[in-house]
C-alpha positions in Angstrom: 11.8 29.0 -52.9 11.4 29.1 -49.1 8.4 27.7 -47.3 7.6 31.2 -46.1 7.6 32.6 -49.7 5.5 29.7 -50.9 3.0 30.4 -48.1 2.9 34.1 -48.8 2.3 33.5 -52.5 -0.4 31.0 -51.8 -2.1 33.5 -49.5 -2.0 36.2 -52.2 -3.4 33.7 -54.7 -6.3 32.8 -52.4 -7.0 36.5 -51.7 -7.0 37.2 -55.4 -9.7 34.5 -56.2 -12.0 35.3 -53.3 -14.9 37.5 -54.4 -14.8 41.0 -53.0 -17.9 42.1 -51.1 -17.9 45.8 -51.7 -21.6 46.4 -51.1 -23.9 44.8 -48.6 -26.1 42.0 -50.0 -29.2 43.2 -48.2 -31.9 44.6 -50.4 -32.1 47.9 -48.6 -29.9 50.1 -46.4 -31.7 52.8 -44.4 -30.2 55.6 -42.5 -32.3 56.3 -39.3 -31.9 59.9 -38.1 -35.2 60.8 -36.5 -37.6 59.3 -33.8 -40.2 58.6 -36.5 -37.7 56.8 -38.7 -36.5 54.8 -35.7 -40.1 53.8 -34.9 -40.6 52.7 -38.5 -37.4 50.7 -38.4 -38.5 48.9 -35.3 -41.8 48.0 -36.8 -40.1 46.5 -39.9 -37.6 44.6 -37.8 -40.4 43.0 -35.8 -41.6 41.3 -39.0 -38.3 39.3 -39.4 -37.5 36.5 -37.0 -34.1 35.4 -35.7 -31.1 36.9 -34.1 -30.1 40.6 -34.4 -26.8 41.3 -36.1 -25.4 44.3 -34.3 -22.4 46.6 -34.5 -21.5 50.1 -33.2 -19.1 52.7 -34.4 -17.4 55.0 -31.9 -15.0 57.9 -32.4 -12.1 56.6 -30.4 -9.0 58.7 -30.8 -11.1 61.7 -31.8 -13.6 62.2 -29.0 -13.3 62.0 -25.2 -16.5 59.9 -24.8 -16.8 56.3 -26.0 -20.5 56.9 -27.0 -21.9 55.2 -30.0 -22.1 57.4 -33.1 -23.7 54.8 -35.3 -25.5 51.6 -34.5 -26.0 49.0 -37.2 -29.0 46.6 -36.9 -29.9 43.7 -39.2 -31.9 40.5 -39.2 -31.7 37.9 -41.9 -33.8 39.1 -44.8 -34.4 42.5 -43.3 -33.1 45.9 -44.5 -29.9 47.1 -42.8 -30.7 50.0 -40.5 -28.0 52.4 -39.7 -29.2 54.2 -36.6 -27.7 57.7 -35.8 -28.2 58.0 -32.1 -26.6 61.5 -32.0 -29.2 62.9 -34.4 -32.1 61.1 -32.7 -31.1 62.1 -29.2 -28.1 64.5 -28.8 -28.2 64.2 -25.0 -28.4 60.3 -25.2 -31.8 60.3 -23.4 -32.5 56.6 -22.7 -36.3 57.2 -23.1 -35.7 57.8 -26.8 -34.4 54.2 -27.2 -36.8 52.4 -25.0 -38.7 50.7 -27.9 -35.5 49.7 -29.5 -34.2 48.3 -26.3 -37.4 46.2 -25.9 -37.1 44.9 -29.4 -33.4 44.0 -29.1 -34.0 42.2 -25.8 -36.3 39.7 -27.6 -33.6 37.7 -29.3 -29.9 36.9 -29.3 -27.4 39.5 -30.4 -24.7 38.5 -33.0 -21.6 40.7 -32.5 -18.0 40.5 -33.5 -15.8 41.3 -30.5 -18.8 42.0 -28.3 -17.0 43.6 -25.4 -16.0 46.5 -27.6 -19.6 47.4 -28.4 -21.6 46.4 -25.4 -20.5 49.3 -23.1 -21.5 52.0 -25.6 -24.8 50.3 -26.4 -25.6 49.9 -22.7 -25.2 53.7 -22.3 -28.3 54.0 -24.4 -30.1 51.3 -22.4 -29.5 48.6 -25.0 -28.6 45.5 -23.0 -28.3 42.0 -24.4 -30.1 39.0 -22.9 -27.9 36.6 -24.8 -25.0 37.0 -27.2 -23.2 35.1 -29.9 -19.7 36.6 -30.4 -18.3 35.5 -33.7 -14.8 36.8 -32.8 -14.7 34.9 -29.4 -16.3 31.9 -31.0 -13.6 31.9 -33.7 -10.9 32.0 -31.0 -12.4 29.0 -29.2 -12.8 27.2 -32.5 -9.1 27.5 -33.0 -9.0 29.9 -36.0 -5.5 31.4 -36.5 -6.9 34.9 -37.4 -10.1 36.2 -35.8 -10.6 39.7 -37.2 -13.9 40.1 -39.0 -12.4 40.2 -42.4 -10.2 37.2 -41.8 -13.0 35.1 -40.4 -15.3 36.1 -43.3 -12.6 35.1 -45.7 -12.0 31.8 -44.0 -15.5 30.7 -43.4 -17.6 32.5 -46.0 -15.1 32.8 -48.8 -15.7 36.5 -49.1 -13.4 39.5 -48.8 -14.8 42.6 -47.2 -14.0 46.0 -48.6 -12.6 47.7 -45.4 -11.2 51.2 -46.1 -12.7 53.3 -43.3 -11.8 51.5 -40.1 -10.2 54.6 -38.6 -12.5 57.4 -39.6 -14.1 60.0 -37.2 -17.6 58.7 -36.8 -18.7 61.8 -35.0 -18.5 63.7 -38.4 -21.8 64.8 -39.7 -23.2 64.4 -42.3 -22.0 60.8 -42.6 -20.5 60.0 -45.9 -22.1 57.4 -48.1 -19.0 55.3 -48.5 -18.6 55.2 -44.7 -22.2 54.0 -44.4 -21.6 51.3 -46.9 -18.6 50.2 -44.9 -20.7 50.1 -41.7 -23.4 48.1 -43.3 -21.0 45.4 -44.5 -20.2 44.5 -40.9 -23.7 43.4 -40.0 -24.5 42.1 -43.5 -22.2 39.1 -43.0 -23.0 38.4 -39.4 -26.0 36.1 -39.7 -24.1 33.8 -42.1 -21.0 34.1 -40.0 -23.0 33.1 -36.9 -24.1 29.9 -38.5 -20.6 29.1 -39.9 -18.8 29.7 -36.6 -21.4 27.6 -34.8 -20.9 24.7 -37.2 -17.1 24.7 -36.5 -17.7 24.8 -32.8 -20.1 21.9 -33.0 -17.6 19.9 -35.2 -14.9 20.7 -32.6 -17.1 19.7 -29.7 -16.6 23.2 -28.3 -20.1 24.6 -28.6 -20.8 24.2 -24.8 -17.6 26.0 -24.0 -18.5 28.8 -26.3 -22.0 29.0 -24.9 -20.6 29.5 -21.4 -18.3 32.2 -22.7 -21.2 33.9 -24.5 -23.3 33.9 -21.3 -20.3 35.5 -19.5 -19.9 38.2 -22.2 -23.6 39.0 -22.1 -23.1 40.2 -18.5 -20.0 42.2 -19.4 -19.5 45.6 -17.8 -16.5 47.9 -18.3 -14.1 48.3 -15.5 -14.4 51.3 -13.2 -11.8 54.0 -14.0 -8.5 53.7 -12.2 -8.1 56.7 -9.9 -4.4 56.5 -10.4 -4.6 56.3 -14.2 -2.3 59.3 -14.5 0.6 57.1 -13.3 0.3 55.0 -16.4 1.8 57.7 -18.6 4.8 56.4 -20.5 8.1 57.6 -19.1 6.6 58.8 -15.8 8.4 56.0 -14.0 11.6 58.0 -14.4 10.2 60.8 -12.3 11.4 60.2 -8.7 10.3 63.4 -7.0 6.9 63.9 -5.3 6.6 67.6 -6.3 7.2 66.6 -9.9 4.7 63.9 -9.7 2.2 66.4 -8.3 2.8 68.6 -11.4 2.3 65.6 -13.7 -0.9 64.7 -11.9 -2.2 68.2 -12.0 -1.5 68.7 -15.7 -2.9 65.3 -16.6 -6.1 66.1 -14.6 -6.4 69.5 -16.3 -6.1 67.8 -19.7 -8.8 65.3 -18.7 -11.2 68.0 -17.7 -10.6 70.0 -20.8 -10.9 67.0 -23.0 -14.2 66.1 -21.4 -15.5 69.6 -21.8 -14.5 69.8 -25.4 -15.3 66.1 -26.1 -11.9 65.6 -27.6 -9.5 62.7 -27.1 -7.0 63.8 -24.5 -4.0 62.9 -26.6 -5.2 65.3 -29.3 -4.8 68.2 -26.9 -1.3 67.4 -25.6 0.4 64.0 -25.6 1.5 62.2 -22.5 5.1 62.9 -23.5 4.5 66.6 -23.0 3.1 66.2 -19.6 6.1 64.0 -18.5 8.4 66.6 -20.0 6.8 69.4 -17.9 7.1 67.2 -14.8 10.7 66.4 -15.5 11.9 69.9 -16.4 9.6 71.9 -13.9 9.3 75.2 -15.7 9.2 78.1 -13.2 7.1 80.6 -15.3 4.4 80.7 -18.0 6.9 82.0 -20.6 9.3 79.2 -19.7 6.6 76.6 -20.2 5.5 78.2 -23.5 9.1 78.1 -24.8 9.7 74.4 -24.0 10.2 72.6 -27.3 9.3 69.3 -25.6 5.9 70.7 -24.6 4.0 70.0 -27.9 0.5 69.2 -29.1 -2.2 71.1 -30.9 -3.5 72.7 -27.7 -0.2 73.3 -26.0 -0.2 77.0 -26.7 -3.8 77.8 -27.3 -4.6 76.7 -23.7 -1.3 77.7 -22.2 -3.1 79.4 -19.2 -4.8 76.1 -18.4 -1.5 74.2 -18.4 0.4 76.8 -16.4 -2.4 77.0 -13.9 -2.1 73.2 -13.5 1.7 73.5 -13.0 1.2 76.0 -10.3 -1.3 73.8 -8.6 1.2 71.0 -8.6 3.9 73.2 -7.0 1.5 74.2 -4.3 0.1 70.7 -3.6 0.6 70.2 0.1 -0.2 66.5 -0.2 1.8 65.5 -3.2 1.5 61.9 -4.4 4.3 59.6 -3.1 7.0 58.5 -5.4 5.9 54.9 -5.1 2.5 53.7 -4.4 2.0 50.4 -2.6 0.2 48.0 -5.0 -3.2 46.8 -3.8 -2.7 43.6 -5.9 0.0 41.1 -6.3 3.5 42.4 -7.4 4.2 42.5 -11.1 5.1 39.0 -12.1 8.1 40.3 -14.0 9.8 40.9 -10.6 9.1 37.4 -9.3 12.3 35.7 -10.6 14.6 37.8 -8.4 12.2 38.8 -5.6 9.8 35.9 -5.2 11.6 32.8 -6.7 9.1 30.3 -5.3 6.1 32.1 -6.8 8.0 32.4 -10.1 8.8 28.6 -10.1 5.1 27.8 -9.5 4.2 30.2 -12.3 6.6 28.6 -14.7 5.3 25.1 -13.9 1.7 26.1 -14.3 2.2 28.0 -17.5 4.0 25.1 -19.2 1.2 22.7 -18.3 -1.5 25.2 -19.4 0.3 26.0 -22.6 0.6 22.3 -23.5 -3.1 21.7 -22.9 -4.1 24.7 -24.9 -2.1 23.4 -27.8 -3.8 20.0 -27.5 -7.2 21.7 -27.5 -6.3 24.0 -30.4 -7.2 27.1 -28.6 -5.4 30.2 -27.3 -3.9 29.9 -23.9 -5.6 33.0 -22.6 -9.0 31.6 -23.6 -8.3 28.4 -21.8 -7.8 30.3 -18.6 -7.2 34.0 -17.9 -3.5 34.6 -17.2 -4.3 36.8 -14.2 -6.1 33.8 -12.6 -2.9 31.7 -12.9 -0.7 34.4 -11.4 -3.1 34.9 -8.5 -3.1 31.2 -7.6 0.7 31.0 -8.0 1.2 34.0 -5.8 -1.0 32.7 -3.0 -1.9 29.1 -3.4 -4.7 27.6 -1.3 -3.6 26.2 2.0 -4.6 22.8 0.8 -3.7 22.0 -2.8 -6.8 19.9 -3.6 -9.3 19.8 -6.4 -12.1 21.4 -4.3 -9.8 24.2 -3.1 -8.2 25.1 -6.5 -11.6 24.8 -8.3 -13.2 27.0 -5.6 -10.5 29.7 -6.0 -10.9 29.6 -9.8 -14.7 30.0 -9.4 -14.2 33.0 -7.1 -11.9 34.6 -9.7 -14.6 34.2 -12.4 -13.5 31.2 -14.3 -16.2 29.4 -16.2 -17.2 25.8 -15.5 -15.6 24.4 -18.6 -12.3 26.2 -17.8 -12.3 24.9 -14.2 -12.8 21.4 -15.5 -10.0 21.7 -18.0 -7.3 23.3 -15.8 -7.9 22.4 -12.2 -5.8 19.2 -12.2 -3.1 20.9 -14.2 -2.8 23.7 -11.7 -2.8 21.2 -8.8 0.2 19.6 -10.5 2.0 22.9 -11.1 1.4 24.3 -7.6 2.3 21.1 -5.8 5.7 21.0 -7.7 6.9 23.9 -5.7 5.7 23.7 -2.1 4.9 26.9 -0.2 7.5 27.4 2.6 6.1 26.8 6.1 7.0 28.6 9.2 9.3 25.7 10.1 11.1 26.0 6.8 11.7 29.7 7.3 13.0 29.2 10.9 
């Protein structure tokens, strides 16, 4: 029997003997759908000390917005409260959640993959003062798998019943089995918080994790990219400005309609349909309607919208250029042929960082953000010194522990391939 087969069999045996947590262990689960119920939940939560276990469910892939459709809140020993922000405040009025925000700001938040939930919670005025991210903590601790179920199995010896991870949480009324699934997530978080913290302390990484958690607590989602339409798969093959204008116009029409209907854009027409229209440039509404490559559940029911966008693209007097000059550094995949010195520096630095990450038993991307390495390799400081490299890393947003761990490595990697001087180029 191969080692792989043996490992797989062992994994299956371990999974078989782990107890299945199919229902939350909390004594009570309460669905909160009114302002009065929310006020009562807040009063009860105030009686329990300690961090708040938090989670949020969105309707990604179903709705245009990334708003929270359910918020789970739990403190050790307290009931699990499943707060329905849509029923409480259909317009997401922040005033309706002021008391909850005040309560949640009084102690640390325990979340798993915090950056996924903080943006939708902040839309309701729920902002953390401090965070313990069990997913990020597990990464820094060196765990091989960091999903909630995997970490729960590894550290708590429990398997989570997880059957509803891809449901449409905007559905009302919410099904009881969905609510049970949602409650499980926060039920285990207080224990998981303690278990992950113990591993971090044992690995002498608790200070690193604390710096990362402080950074996460300040997390804000990036501003939308005004050229997001260019990211459609296959659009790079379109080499005509008028066709690009059509693609942009149809994409924009889809965004506006999706926002109006609060539907995920891809559920109206997929990117492939927009690219097909730009590539084949139909000259009439019937021709557009007859295109087999123009598919999607709203491709015919909103044909007037799409045809109007195609016409707008044709008449665009300032069509987008075929190529847009990048505001940042060139894609590093082009460096080997176009920028060999920068590529050589990148190779050197990556090898050193990778080796150090292995020594520390932590993912390379958590040791230092890959974009930071590329930025330094593209345009190194004039003086390759500790103060200069550390200063650049700090400007980019690296945390103190990261700067301490990688500065000397980057100095070595950058110095291995000197930047050509004007004399060299003469």
